[in-house]
Legacy VTK file of the C-alpha trace (Angstrom):
# vtk DataFile Version 3.0
C-alpha trace
ASCII
DATASET POLYDATA
POINTS 354 float
-98.697 -72.583 40.216
-95.938 -74.268 42.174
-92.476 -74.808 40.732
-88.974 -75.247 42.085
-88.599 -71.467 41.855
-91.684 -70.688 43.948
-90.430 -73.180 46.530
-86.860 -71.838 46.469
-87.876 -68.200 46.786
-90.943 -68.820 48.975
-93.223 -66.850 46.645
-96.810 -67.538 45.643
-96.573 -67.013 41.890
-93.705 -67.782 39.473
-93.354 -64.130 38.455
-90.174 -62.154 39.146
-89.780 -58.437 38.596
-86.677 -57.801 36.519
-83.910 -55.567 37.853
-84.378 -52.073 36.418
-82.042 -49.172 37.089
-83.547 -46.084 38.748
-87.183 -47.243 38.618
-86.876 -50.580 40.422
-87.410 -48.865 43.757
-89.107 -49.562 47.093
-92.660 -48.882 45.887
-92.451 -51.206 42.891
-90.529 -53.890 44.771
-92.980 -53.946 47.651
-95.998 -53.944 45.321
-94.740 -56.964 43.362
-93.712 -58.918 46.458
-96.985 -58.187 48.261
-98.857 -59.394 45.170
-97.186 -62.800 45.441
-94.318 -62.329 42.996
-90.706 -61.400 43.723
-89.907 -57.684 43.691
-86.371 -56.547 42.905
-84.428 -53.437 43.904
-82.417 -52.301 40.896
-79.269 -50.169 40.580
-79.771 -46.571 41.774
-83.167 -47.606 43.131
-85.280 -44.625 44.113
-82.662 -42.003 43.240
-82.943 -38.877 41.091
-79.289 -38.239 40.271
-75.999 -40.060 39.876
-73.443 -40.266 42.652
-69.761 -40.998 42.095
-69.195 -41.786 45.775
-68.819 -45.500 46.537
-69.955 -45.258 50.145
-72.942 -43.106 49.247
-73.936 -45.707 46.669
-73.880 -48.374 49.363
-75.834 -46.286 51.862
-78.456 -45.405 49.299
-78.981 -49.120 48.732
-79.091 -49.805 52.464
-81.867 -47.243 52.928
-83.900 -48.797 50.113
-83.494 -52.293 51.599
-84.600 -51.093 55.029
-87.620 -49.307 53.561
-88.660 -52.503 51.783
-88.363 -54.451 55.031
-90.471 -51.869 56.851
-93.291 -52.309 54.342
-93.422 -56.032 53.653
-92.553 -59.340 55.251
-92.487 -61.019 51.836
-89.291 -62.143 50.065
-87.582 -59.635 47.760
-84.382 -59.452 45.722
-81.542 -57.019 45.155
-79.730 -56.801 41.835
-75.942 -56.830 41.969
-74.250 -55.882 38.680
-70.759 -57.384 38.550
-68.447 -54.415 38.073
-65.358 -54.276 35.879
-62.031 -53.886 37.762
-60.772 -50.343 37.276
-64.176 -49.159 36.060
-66.982 -49.894 38.520
-66.011 -52.967 40.540
-65.594 -51.003 43.779
-69.237 -49.935 43.499
-70.518 -53.484 43.056
-68.230 -54.733 45.846
-69.714 -52.188 48.236
-73.286 -53.000 47.225
-72.648 -56.705 47.847
-71.223 -55.867 51.271
-74.351 -53.873 52.122
-76.618 -56.650 50.847
-74.859 -59.142 53.099
-74.960 -56.790 56.081
-78.693 -56.255 55.581
-79.392 -59.993 55.146
-81.082 -59.692 51.760
-82.951 -62.942 50.992
-82.396 -63.141 47.221
-79.597 -61.869 44.976
-80.026 -61.396 41.239
-76.548 -61.092 39.748
-76.012 -59.776 36.233
-73.506 -58.704 33.590
-70.463 -60.546 34.829
-68.576 -63.665 35.798
-70.697 -65.722 38.232
-67.575 -66.774 40.127
-67.020 -63.247 41.458
-69.836 -63.089 44.029
-71.789 -66.366 44.067
-70.116 -68.143 46.960
-69.899 -64.973 49.054
-73.637 -64.373 48.606
-74.596 -67.984 49.232
-72.438 -68.118 52.347
-74.486 -65.178 53.630
-77.658 -67.230 53.200
-78.964 -65.716 49.965
-80.604 -67.561 47.123
-78.591 -66.564 44.032
-80.092 -66.133 40.567
-77.702 -65.317 37.714
-78.574 -63.867 34.304
-77.170 -65.708 31.289
-77.718 -65.232 27.571
-76.301 -68.489 26.216
-75.999 -72.098 27.367
-72.226 -71.847 27.847
-72.594 -68.977 30.322
-75.479 -70.737 32.063
-73.349 -73.826 32.628
-70.591 -71.615 34.009
-73.103 -70.134 36.449
-74.348 -73.581 37.479
-70.766 -74.712 38.078
-70.212 -71.601 40.226
-73.041 -72.752 42.485
-75.957 -70.458 41.642
-79.451 -71.664 42.581
-81.125 -70.787 39.268
-80.351 -69.160 35.932
-82.309 -66.375 34.253
-82.296 -67.014 30.505
-82.138 -63.525 28.984
-83.498 -63.666 25.466
-82.995 -61.153 22.685
-86.482 -59.720 23.095
-85.900 -58.296 26.562
-85.200 -54.644 27.306
-81.763 -53.509 28.469
-78.782 -55.839 28.308
-78.778 -59.097 26.387
-76.149 -61.402 24.962
-73.819 -61.009 22.017
-75.284 -64.019 20.200
-78.807 -62.573 20.284
-80.628 -65.842 20.967
-84.391 -65.505 21.319
-86.191 -66.562 24.471
-88.138 -69.188 22.535
-84.899 -70.910 21.527
-82.777 -70.168 24.591
-85.038 -71.438 27.379
-85.523 -75.041 26.182
-81.824 -75.476 25.464
-80.907 -74.252 28.943
-83.612 -76.428 30.490
-82.188 -79.448 28.680
-78.606 -78.779 29.723
-78.963 -77.643 33.344
-79.993 -79.407 36.538
-80.923 -76.141 38.286
-84.155 -74.251 37.437
-84.364 -71.865 34.491
-86.293 -68.572 34.548
-87.476 -67.112 31.213
-86.693 -63.443 30.492
-87.438 -61.420 27.396
-90.757 -60.904 25.630
-93.000 -62.019 28.496
-95.811 -59.666 29.450
-99.030 -61.632 29.872
-100.583 -64.993 30.669
-99.683 -66.470 27.273
-96.039 -65.679 27.873
-96.156 -67.358 31.268
-97.762 -70.526 29.891
-95.350 -70.589 26.953
-92.337 -70.162 29.243
-93.456 -73.055 31.428
-94.033 -75.183 28.323
-90.497 -74.403 27.150
-89.073 -75.709 30.426
-88.823 -72.535 32.511
-90.055 -72.522 36.102
-90.790 -68.789 36.363
-90.798 -65.650 34.258
-88.722 -62.478 34.682
-90.589 -59.352 33.544
-89.286 -55.818 33.343
-90.917 -53.696 30.673
-94.433 -54.833 31.624
-93.911 -53.680 35.208
-92.911 -50.193 34.036
-96.482 -49.679 32.861
-97.981 -50.127 36.327
-99.334 -47.552 38.728
-96.670 -48.174 41.367
-93.721 -47.736 39.005
-92.016 -44.362 39.401
-91.179 -44.110 35.701
-92.264 -40.726 34.354
-95.706 -40.527 32.742
-93.987 -39.643 29.449
-92.281 -43.034 29.490
-95.478 -44.897 30.302
-97.315 -43.111 27.510
-94.490 -43.926 25.111
-94.900 -47.603 25.982
-98.672 -47.446 25.441
-98.106 -45.780 22.064
-95.506 -48.349 20.947
-95.928 -51.328 18.653
-93.895 -54.470 18.008
-91.334 -52.531 15.946
-90.699 -49.747 18.458
-87.721 -51.212 20.320
-84.275 -51.440 18.742
-81.156 -53.452 19.532
-77.708 -51.820 19.727
-74.467 -53.818 19.612
-72.023 -52.927 22.389
-68.943 -54.240 24.157
-67.486 -56.085 21.178
-64.014 -57.386 21.933
-61.293 -55.357 20.256
-63.639 -53.030 18.357
-62.969 -49.358 19.077
-66.073 -47.349 19.887
-68.179 -50.433 20.620
-68.438 -49.683 24.320
-65.972 -52.446 25.238
-64.550 -51.092 28.494
-62.783 -54.222 29.602
-66.070 -56.149 29.722
-66.022 -59.905 30.262
-67.954 -62.034 27.769
-71.088 -62.018 29.925
-71.318 -58.233 29.701
-70.862 -57.917 25.953
-73.845 -58.080 23.660
-76.733 -55.771 22.866
-78.755 -53.032 24.506
-82.451 -53.096 23.645
-84.302 -49.805 24.090
-86.997 -47.463 22.878
-85.879 -44.495 20.778
-87.563 -41.496 19.208
-87.809 -40.966 15.443
-84.667 -38.799 15.265
-82.475 -41.394 16.970
-84.013 -44.200 14.915
-83.300 -42.342 11.659
-79.701 -41.797 12.746
-79.256 -45.465 13.644
-80.798 -46.597 10.369
-78.341 -44.359 8.532
-75.215 -44.965 10.629
-75.824 -48.533 11.818
-77.292 -49.985 15.014
-74.033 -49.795 16.962
-72.786 -48.203 20.169
-70.744 -45.783 18.032
-73.886 -44.474 16.351
-75.742 -44.225 19.652
-72.906 -42.505 21.565
-73.793 -38.904 20.524
-77.174 -39.372 22.229
-75.590 -40.616 25.458
-74.173 -37.227 26.480
-74.613 -36.805 30.230
-77.439 -34.424 31.115
-77.115 -31.754 33.781
-77.286 -32.884 37.443
-80.801 -31.505 37.799
-81.847 -33.967 35.083
-80.137 -36.854 36.881
-76.653 -36.636 35.369
-77.453 -39.805 33.445
-79.222 -40.377 30.136
-81.178 -43.221 31.699
-82.241 -41.110 34.683
-83.134 -38.180 32.433
-85.536 -40.331 30.435
-86.983 -42.751 32.988
-87.190 -40.431 36.017
-87.352 -36.928 34.578
-89.352 -37.759 31.455
-86.890 -36.474 28.832
-87.940 -38.988 26.189
-86.978 -36.812 23.218
-83.326 -37.290 22.315
-82.752 -39.994 24.940
-82.891 -43.745 24.515
-85.189 -45.522 26.979
-83.024 -48.330 28.362
-85.977 -50.500 29.343
-87.912 -51.108 26.175
-88.343 -54.792 25.382
-90.234 -55.993 22.331
-93.203 -56.733 24.583
-94.101 -53.006 24.432
-96.493 -53.643 21.554
-98.631 -55.846 23.819
-99.032 -53.315 26.631
-102.344 -51.457 26.491
-103.066 -50.388 30.077
-101.531 -49.321 33.377
-102.852 -51.572 36.153
-101.615 -51.955 39.701
-99.013 -54.675 40.221
-101.559 -56.736 42.146
-104.081 -56.453 39.308
-101.448 -57.362 36.713
-100.104 -60.398 38.550
-103.529 -61.747 39.463
-104.722 -61.232 35.896
-101.757 -63.149 34.497
-102.205 -66.014 36.938
-105.980 -66.271 36.464
-105.820 -66.040 32.693
-102.979 -68.552 32.524
-105.454 -71.112 33.838
-107.906 -69.989 31.146
-105.236 -70.445 28.483
-104.555 -73.960 29.710
-108.275 -74.758 29.715
-108.590 -73.429 26.148
-105.737 -75.686 25.053
-107.369 -78.669 26.706
-110.667 -77.821 24.955
-108.779 -78.089 21.663
-107.515 -81.497 22.680
-104.027 -80.186 23.471
-102.541 -81.436 26.705
-105.637 -83.475 27.643
LINES 1 355
354 0 1 2 3 4 5 6 7 8 9 10 11 12 13 14 15 16 17 18 19 20 21 22 23 24 25 26 27 28 29 30 31 32 33 34 35 36 37 38 39 40 41 42 43 44 45 46 47 48 49 50 51 52 53 54 55 56 57 58 59 60 61 62 63 64 65 66 67 68 69 70 71 72 73 74 75 76 77 78 79 80 81 82 83 84 85 86 87 88 89 90 91 92 93 94 95 96 97 98 99 100 101 102 103 104 105 106 107 108 109 110 111 112 113 114 115 116 117 118 119 120 121 122 123 124 125 126 127 128 129 130 131 132 133 134 135 136 137 138 139 140 141 142 143 144 145 146 147 148 149 150 151 152 153 154 155 156 157 158 159 160 161 162 163 164 165 166 167 168 169 170 171 172 173 174 175 176 177 178 179 180 181 182 183 184 185 186 187 188 189 190 191 192 193 194 195 196 197 198 199 200 201 202 203 204 205 206 207 208 209 210 211 212 213 214 215 216 217 218 219 220 221 222 223 224 225 226 227 228 229 230 231 232 233 234 235 236 237 238 239 240 241 242 243 244 245 246 247 248 249 250 251 252 253 254 255 256 257 258 259 260 261 262 263 264 265 266 267 268 269 270 271 272 273 274 275 276 277 278 279 280 281 282 283 284 285 286 287 288 289 290 291 292 293 294 295 296 297 298 299 300 301 302 303 304 305 306 307 308 309 310 311 312 313 314 315 316 317 318 319 320 321 322 323 324 325 326 327 328 329 330 331 332 333 334 335 336 337 338 339 340 341 342 343 344 345 346 347 348 349 350 351 352 353
């Protein structure tokens, strides 16, 4: 399948691995890129514990980038999260500097104003993809000069927009309003999702949760088993970063960074949220930082160290109910591509699209 995205990124298949903190490391990135998709190094890629040192953060990223380059000649991406001044901007600034120094081919920018880094990244020769959760933000990204927009629907794991627009509704509206390509994110995990996304006007798909349940992903076996055991009701959405609301997690976030967190939770956390409300305030007691030997981060403790009890899994999209096996990345991507053709043939056999 050839689209503007495959041509822009010089990839074989219109499948992009979503940026995932801690587990979006060298092994997963290389596996996806070598299979013809676009692999993505996420925040804290390949690490086991948090660092509060800005320079160490940058050097950790540099090492991951160099390892990727030593293992593939295929295109790959690095995720740059736009930091908040006074909170984490110095970390994102340093990571961008390292990405430019290491001549990264593709930047996936998220959770912030697209005007902060776009021109700097493009001037360094990178293709820039920016995540957006509503048409207004997507237009802002297009005006800033990004090459494509990732439409992040409500169904996706991790961060999504305040207005909670579903992928099915968001993608066609962005495709109608923008001149640049749109990439569909949220709720895509198989060949039907790929065909549907293309039908809606997208030119690639952006998958995160599905790539966790692959052999190359470093996520702990407890996490992978939790995904296999999940159904369509297993992931929950938490409101955070609401302007002017104390306890909502609003730490000076710009509009693009406010919204929801979608995740997997155990029964105890779910019962608490059902009783107290699906808000950042209700979730906060479960976000206590674990000891350094467990990563010093709730996300690291769950994804890397396997502490799934009492920790929210910050990578649980609604697609979890569709995931029934743990293939290699190459097997998964080839299966999606091959079966997408079968889906199209089945539609034609029904007189649809013929």
